[in-house]
C-alpha positions in Angstrom: 6.5 35.8 16.6 6.3 33.2 19.4 8.8 33.0 22.2 8.1 29.4 23.1 6.3 26.5 21.3 5.5 22.9 22.2 5.9 20.3 19.5 3.3 17.6 19.9 5.3 15.0 18.0 8.5 12.9 18.0 11.3 11.6 15.8 12.6 13.4 12.7 9.6 15.8 12.3 10.0 17.1 15.9 13.8 17.6 15.2 12.9 19.3 11.9 10.6 21.8 13.5 13.1 22.5 16.3 15.8 23.5 13.8 13.7 26.3 12.4 12.4 27.3 15.8 16.0 27.6 17.1 17.0 29.7 14.0 14.1 32.1 14.8 15.1 32.3 18.5 12.0 30.4 19.6 12.4 28.1 22.6 11.1 24.6 22.2 9.3 22.1 24.5 9.5 18.4 23.5 7.1 15.8 24.8 8.0 12.1 25.2 6.8 8.7 26.3 8.6 5.9 28.1 9.9 4.6 24.7 11.5 8.0 23.9 13.2 9.0 27.1 16.6 9.1 25.3 15.3 10.2 21.9 17.1 12.9 19.8 14.1 15.2 19.9 14.1 15.2 23.7 17.9 16.0 23.8 17.6 18.8 21.3 14.7 20.7 22.9 15.1 23.4 25.5 12.6 21.6 27.8 10.9 18.3 27.7 7.8 17.0 29.4 7.1 13.4 30.1 3.6 12.3 28.8 3.3 8.6 29.9 3.6 5.1 28.7 4.8 4.1 25.2 1.4 3.4 23.5 0.4 6.5 21.6 -3.0 6.7 23.3 -1.3 7.2 26.6 1.2 9.8 25.3 1.2 11.5 21.9 -2.5 11.1 21.3 -3.6 12.3 24.7 -4.9 15.8 24.1 -5.3 16.6 27.8 -1.7 15.8 28.6 -0.4 17.8 25.7 -2.4 20.9 26.7 -1.3 20.5 30.3 2.3 20.3 29.1 2.0 23.4 27.1 0.3 25.3 29.9 2.9 24.2 32.5 5.8 25.3 30.4 4.4 28.6 29.2 4.3 27.6 25.6 2.3 30.0 23.4 1.6 27.7 20.5 1.6 24.0 19.6 3.1 22.6 16.4 1.5 19.2 15.6 4.1 17.9 13.1 2.5 15.1 11.0 0.7 12.0 12.0 -0.7 11.6 15.5 -3.1 14.5 16.1 -2.0 16.7 13.3 -5.2 16.3 11.3 -7.6 16.0 14.2 -10.0 18.9 14.3 -10.9 18.2 17.9 -7.2 18.8 18.8 -7.0 22.0 16.7 -10.2 23.3 18.5 -9.0 22.2 21.9 -5.7 24.1 21.5 -7.6 27.2 20.4 -10.1 26.9 23.3 -7.2 26.6 25.7 -6.0 30.1 24.6 -3.1 28.7 22.6 -2.2 28.9 18.9 -2.5 25.9 16.8 0.2 25.9 14.1 -2.0 24.6 11.4 -5.5 25.0 9.9 -8.6 26.0 11.9 -10.8 23.1 13.1 -13.6 24.0 10.7 -11.5 23.8 7.5 -9.7 20.7 8.8 -13.0 18.9 9.5 -14.5 19.8 6.1 -11.4 18.7 4.1 -10.8 15.7 6.3 -14.1 14.1 5.1 -13.4 12.8 1.6 -17.0 12.9 0.5 -17.4 16.5 1.6 -14.1 17.5 0.1 -15.1 15.9 -3.2 -18.3 17.8 -3.2 -16.4 21.0 -2.5 -14.0 20.3 -5.4 -16.8 19.7 -7.8 -18.6 22.9 -6.7 -15.4 24.8 -7.6 -15.1 23.2 -11.0 -12.2 20.9 -10.1 -12.5 17.5 -11.7 -13.0 14.4 -9.6 -13.0 10.8 -10.6 -16.4 9.3 -11.4 -17.9 8.1 -8.2 -21.0 7.6 -6.0 -22.0 8.1 -2.3 -24.6 6.2 -0.4 -26.9 6.7 2.5 -27.3 3.0 3.0 -24.5 1.2 1.2 -26.0 -2.2 0.8 -24.3 -4.6 -1.6 -27.1 -4.3 -4.2 -27.0 -0.4 -4.1 -23.3 -0.3 -4.4 -23.3 -3.0 -7.2 -25.7 -0.9 -9.3 -23.5 2.2 -8.8 -20.4 0.2 -9.7 -21.9 -1.0 -13.0 -22.7 2.6 -13.9 -19.2 3.7 -13.2 -17.5 0.7 -14.7 -15.1 -1.8 -13.2 -12.6 -1.8 -11.7 -13.9 0.4 -8.9 -12.4 1.6 -5.6 -14.2 1.5 -2.2 -12.9 4.2 0.1 -13.5 5.3 3.7 -14.9 8.8 4.0 -12.8 9.5 7.0 -9.9 7.4 5.7 -6.2 7.7 4.9 -3.1 5.6 4.6 -4.9 2.9 2.6 -7.2 1.9 5.5 -10.8 1.1 4.6 -9.9 0.9 1.0 -10.5 -2.0 -1.4 -10.0 -2.4 -5.2 -12.9 -4.3 -6.7 -12.2 -5.8 -10.2 -15.6 -7.3 -10.8 -19.2 -7.7 -9.4 -18.5 -11.1 -7.8 -15.9 -9.7 -5.4 -17.9 -6.6 -4.4 -19.9 -7.9 -1.4 -16.9 -9.2 0.5 -14.8 -6.1 -0.4 -17.6 -3.8 0.8 -18.0 -5.6 4.1 -14.2 -5.6 4.7 -13.8 -1.9 3.9 -16.7 -0.8 6.1 -15.4 -3.0 9.0 -11.8 -1.6 8.6 -13.0 2.0 8.3 -15.1 1.7 11.5 -12.2 0.2 13.4 -9.6 2.7 12.2 -11.6 5.9 12.2 -14.7 5.3 14.2 -16.8 5.9 11.1 -17.7 3.1 8.7 -19.0 5.5 5.9 -17.6 4.5 2.5 -18.0 5.8 -1.1 -17.2 4.5 -4.5 -14.7 5.8 -7.1 -13.6 4.7 -10.5 -10.2 2.9 -10.1 -7.5 4.3 -12.3 -5.1 1.5 -13.2 -1.9 3.4 -13.9 -2.2 7.0 -12.6 0.6 9.2 -11.4 0.3 10.7 -7.9 0.8 14.5 -8.1 0.4 16.8 -5.2 0.6 20.6 -4.8 2.0 22.4 -1.7 -0.4 25.2 -0.8 -0.3 27.9 1.8 -3.1 30.3 3.0 -3.1 33.1 5.5 -6.0 34.6 7.4 -6.0 37.7 5.2 -7.4 35.9 2.2 -4.1 35.2 0.4 -3.3 31.8 -1.0 -0.4 30.5 -3.1 1.0 27.1 -4.2 4.7 26.3 -4.2 4.7 23.9 -7.1 4.1 20.1 -7.3 5.6 17.0 -6.0 5.5 13.6 -7.8 4.9 10.9 -5.3 4.1 7.9 -7.5 6.6 5.5 -6.0 4.6 3.9 -3.3 4.3 0.6 -1.4 1.0 -0.3 0.2 -0.3 3.3 -0.6 2.7 4.8 1.3 5.1 7.0 -0.5 8.8 6.1 -0.4 10.3 8.3 -3.1 9.2 11.9 -3.9 10.5 14.5 -6.3 9.9 17.9 -7.7 9.1 18.9 -10.3 7.2 16.1 -12.1 8.5 15.3 -15.5 4.8 14.6 -16.6 3.7 18.2 -16.2 3.9 20.8 -19.0 4.0 24.5 -17.9 0.3 24.8 -18.9 -0.8 21.8 -17.0 1.2 22.8 -14.0 -0.5 26.2 -14.0 -4.0 24.6 -14.4 -3.4 22.1 -11.6 -1.9 24.7 -9.3 -4.8 27.1 -9.7 -7.2 24.2 -9.1 -5.4 23.3 -5.8 -5.5 26.9 -4.6 -9.2 27.2 -5.5 -10.1 24.2 -3.3 -8.4 25.4 -0.2 -9.6 29.0 -0.5 -13.1 27.7 -0.8 -12.7 25.8 2.5 -11.5 28.8 4.4 -8.1 27.2 4.9 -5.1 28.6 6.7 -1.5 27.6 7.0 0.3 24.7 5.1 -1.7 22.0 3.2 -1.3 19.6 0.4 -3.8 19.0 -2.4 -3.4 15.5 -3.8 -4.4 14.6 -7.3 -4.2 11.7 -9.7 -2.9 12.3 -13.2 -4.1 9.9 -16.0 -2.5 11.0 -19.2 -3.1 14.7 -19.3 -6.3 14.5 -17.3 -6.1 15.3 -13.6 -8.5 14.5 -10.8 -8.8 15.9 -7.2 -8.0 13.2 -4.7 -7.9 14.8 -1.2 -6.3 17.5 1.0 -3.8 16.7 3.7 -4.3 19.4 6.3 -0.8 19.5 7.6 2.8 19.7 6.7 3.8 16.6 4.6 6.6 14.2 5.3 7.9 15.1 1.8 7.9 18.9 2.3 11.7 19.1 2.0 11.7 18.6 -1.8 9.6 21.7 -2.1 11.9 23.6 0.2 14.9 22.5 -1.9 13.5 23.7 -5.2 11.9 26.9 -3.9 14.6 27.9 -1.3 11.8 28.5 1.3 11.6 27.2 4.8 8.0 26.0 5.1 8.1 25.6 8.9 9.1 29.3 9.1 6.1 30.1 6.9 3.9 28.1 9.2 5.1 30.1 12.2 4.5 33.4 10.4 1.0 32.5 9.3 0.1 31.1 12.7 1.3 34.3 14.3 -1.1 36.3 12.1 1.4 37.6 9.5 0.7 37.6 5.8 2.2 35.1 3.4 5.8 36.1 2.8 5.7 35.8 -1.0 3.2 36.2 -3.8 2.6 33.6 -6.4 4.7 35.5 -8.9 7.6 35.6 -6.4 7.8 31.8 -6.0 10.3 30.6 -8.5 11.3 26.9 -8.3 14.7 26.0 -9.6 16.5 22.7 -10.3 15.3 19.3 -9.3 14.9 17.6 -5.8 14.4 14.0 -4.8 13.6 12.6 -1.3 14.0 9.0 -0.2 12.4 7.9 3.0 14.5 5.7 5.3 12.1 3.4 7.2 12.9 0.7 9.7 11.4 -2.0 7.6 12.3 -5.0 5.5 11.7 -4.7 1.8 12.6 -8.3 1.2 9.8 -9.3 3.6 6.8 -7.4 2.4 8.1 -4.2 4.1 7.4 -5.5 7.6 8.4 -3.0 10.3 11.7 -3.7 12.0 12.7 -2.8 15.6 15.9 -2.9 17.6 19.0 -0.8 18.4 20.8 1.4 15.9 24.2 -0.2 16.2 26.0 2.0 13.7 25.0 5.1 11.9 27.0 7.2 9.4 24.8 9.6 7.5 26.2 11.1 4.2 27.6 14.6 4.4 27.8 15.7 0.7 27.1 19.1 -0.9 23.6 19.2 -2.2 22.4 16.5 0.3 20.2 17.2 3.3 19.4 14.7 6.0 16.3 15.0 8.2 16.9 12.5 10.9 15.5 11.6 14.3 18.0 8.9 15.3 21.7 8.5 16.3 23.9 5.6 17.1 22.3 3.7 20.1 18.8 4.9 19.4 16.1 2.3 20.2 13.6 1.8 17.3 10.4 0.6 19.0 7.3 -1.1 17.6 5.0 1.6 19.0 5.3 4.3 16.3 5.6 5.0 12.6 8.9 3.3 11.4 10.3 6.3 9.6 13.8 7.0 10.8 15.1 9.7 8.5 14.9 11.2 5.0 17.6 11.8 2.4 16.9 14.8 0.2 19.1 15.9 -2.7 19.0 18.9 -5.0 20.7 19.4 -8.3 20.4 21.4 -11.5 18.8 18.5 -13.5 16.8 15.3 -12.7 19.7 13.1 -14.0 22.1 14.9 -11.7 19.7 14.6 -8.7 19.3 10.9 -9.3 23.1 10.5 -9.5 23.6 12.5 -6.3 20.9 10.5 -4.5 22.5 7.2 -5.5 25.8 8.4 -4.1 24.2 9.6 -0.9 22.5 6.2 -0.4 25.7 4.4 -1.1 27.4 6.3 1.7 24.6 5.9 4.2 25.5 3.4 6.8 22.7 2.1 9.1 23.1 -1.1 11.0 20.9 -2.8 13.6 17.5 -2.5 12.0 16.3 -3.6 8.6 16.1 -0.7 6.2 15.4 0.0 2.5 18.8 1.5 1.5 19.6 -1.2 -1.1 16.0 -1.3 -2.3 15.9 2.4 -2.9 19.1 2.0 -5.0 17.2 -0.5 -7.1 14.4 2.0 -7.6 16.7 4.8 -8.7 18.7 2.5 -11.0 15.7 1.1 -12.8 15.5 2.3 -16.4 11.8 3.1 -16.2 12.5 5.4 -13.2 15.4 7.1 -14.9 13.1 7.7 -18.0 10.5 9.2 -15.7 8.0 6.5 -16.6 6.2 6.4 -13.2 2.9 5.3 -11.8 1.5 4.3 -8.5 2.0 0.7 -9.7 5.7 1.2 -10.3 6.7 -1.2 -7.5 4.4 -4.0 -8.4 5.2 -3.6 -12.1 9.0 -3.5 -11.8 10.2 -4.6 -8.4 7.7 -7.1 -7.0 10.3 -9.9 -7.1 13.1 -7.8 -5.6 15.6 -9.6 -3.4 18.7 -8.2 -1.7 22.0 -9.0 -3.4 23.8 -11.6 -1.4 27.2 -10.5 -0.1 30.1 -11.9 -2.2 32.3 -14.3 -0.3 35.4 -12.1 -0.4 33.4 -9.1 0.8 31.9 -11.1 3.6 35.3 -12.5 4.6 36.7 -9.0 4.7 33.9 -7.7 6.8 34.3 -10.5 9.3 38.0 -9.9 9.5 37.5 -6.2 10.1 35.0 -7.0 12.8 37.4 -9.3 14.5 40.2 -6.8 14.3 38.0 -4.1 15.7 36.8 -6.3 18.6 40.2 -7.7 19.5 41.8 -4.5 21.0 38.5 -3.8 22.9 38.5 -7.2 24.4 42.2 -7.0 25.4 41.6 -3.6 26.8 38.6 -4.8 28.8 40.7 -7.7 30.2 43.6 -5.5 31.4 42.1 -2.2 32.4 39.0 -0.3 33.2 36.8 0.6 30.3 37.4 3.9 28.6 35.1 5.9 26.4 36.0 8.2 23.5 36.0 11.7 25.0 37.5 14.9 23.6 40.4 14.5 26.1 41.4 11.2 24.6 40.9 12.1 20.9 42.5 15.5 20.8 46.0 14.1 20.9 48.9 16.0 22.6 47.8 19.3 24.2 48.5 21.5 27.2 47.0 24.6 28.8 49.0 27.7 28.0 48.7 31.2 29.4 48.5 34.4 27.3 46.4 32.9 24.5 49.1 30.4 23.4 48.5 26.7 22.7 
């Protein structure tokens, strides 16, 4: 096992990786930009290396600086987290070429699976169903139109190197195709440096189901069950759960085996996620995310496994710690993502200072967080702040526990989706498990926050005035004092002989 690792990331995922590393006795090196000088992940690491200015290209996306930081601190391996360079085969290869260990898949497998056209071909070769589609050498409007008519509208134009909804357009009819094609290619070229697109049949009400997979370098591969991620806004997940109520044991077995088949065929190693669409009882391969997912905690909660620990084991050359038969999920887990964004304003990102933070501490509730009171939420990076994960014996109990956890979660200073998530969980369709990737547009498109009742507003203002009054008086009459253990312990004295 490694003695020291560098985490090429920030925020809650950097903190999450550090927790497991600390438990295993692995020293950690954080990296940070100007915007993250006082961030939690910097404080929690054993060492920290400054990368540069706040823009990601000058810091978290700079491969040369990350490798130099690892070398200068004596780190043996680099964990990429998710986002930034986590799915960049050039980074994976550069880490290996530098004589370090990349805690993730090898560059070749990452490159193969990162291209959506090549991964579709791979899935088809392995007998895994894909949605009807077409690829093009020269995607002129006429060529694409003929392919779309054969597939049948609506169709979906997707970027071959894409992700996160970029370079993607839903086309309902032939008239809208030329403009959609031009826009998708332009956006793909801008976002990924590759304007290649392909065509898929657009499923109108699918469920998004993904399987957590793991492979080692000794030829072993397993899956750790599925996650249902159908609750999305702008193609970004906001609520995930495991297991999915839509899967029978037979369908789960069939989909899990298909997921393992795809990654084994790609020569994959370490953690990955095979994403699929489920339409009725027919599933289709969608893509592979060659990294640890944001939503990996729901799998950890139902399996009792630490997936970051598994990542370190596999990266260090060990075999997978369990066989498929030994992985026995139990209960139900749900995760809600807490973003700095405004659901009442098209989920626009929010920035500012976290003025108050009180995260719920309840049995069966886990918080993966990268913030504390006083944290600055900048505009430079992904707006995810934390994740609330619950586990219970049944789905109904998990929903109830999550609602209580969100009710107790206090976050002031930046816009956030706490109230919105409550509305999702309270919706009868969600509670019945009637989910699809269009759940938000079908049920909550007109959502507005509940205005505070006048008595509640008056009480809050009164409380704020009462809180501020002593502070103001104190400031006027004496030097400022901060809360320290010496002030909050109450009466105490130092005693000899072990007394108090």
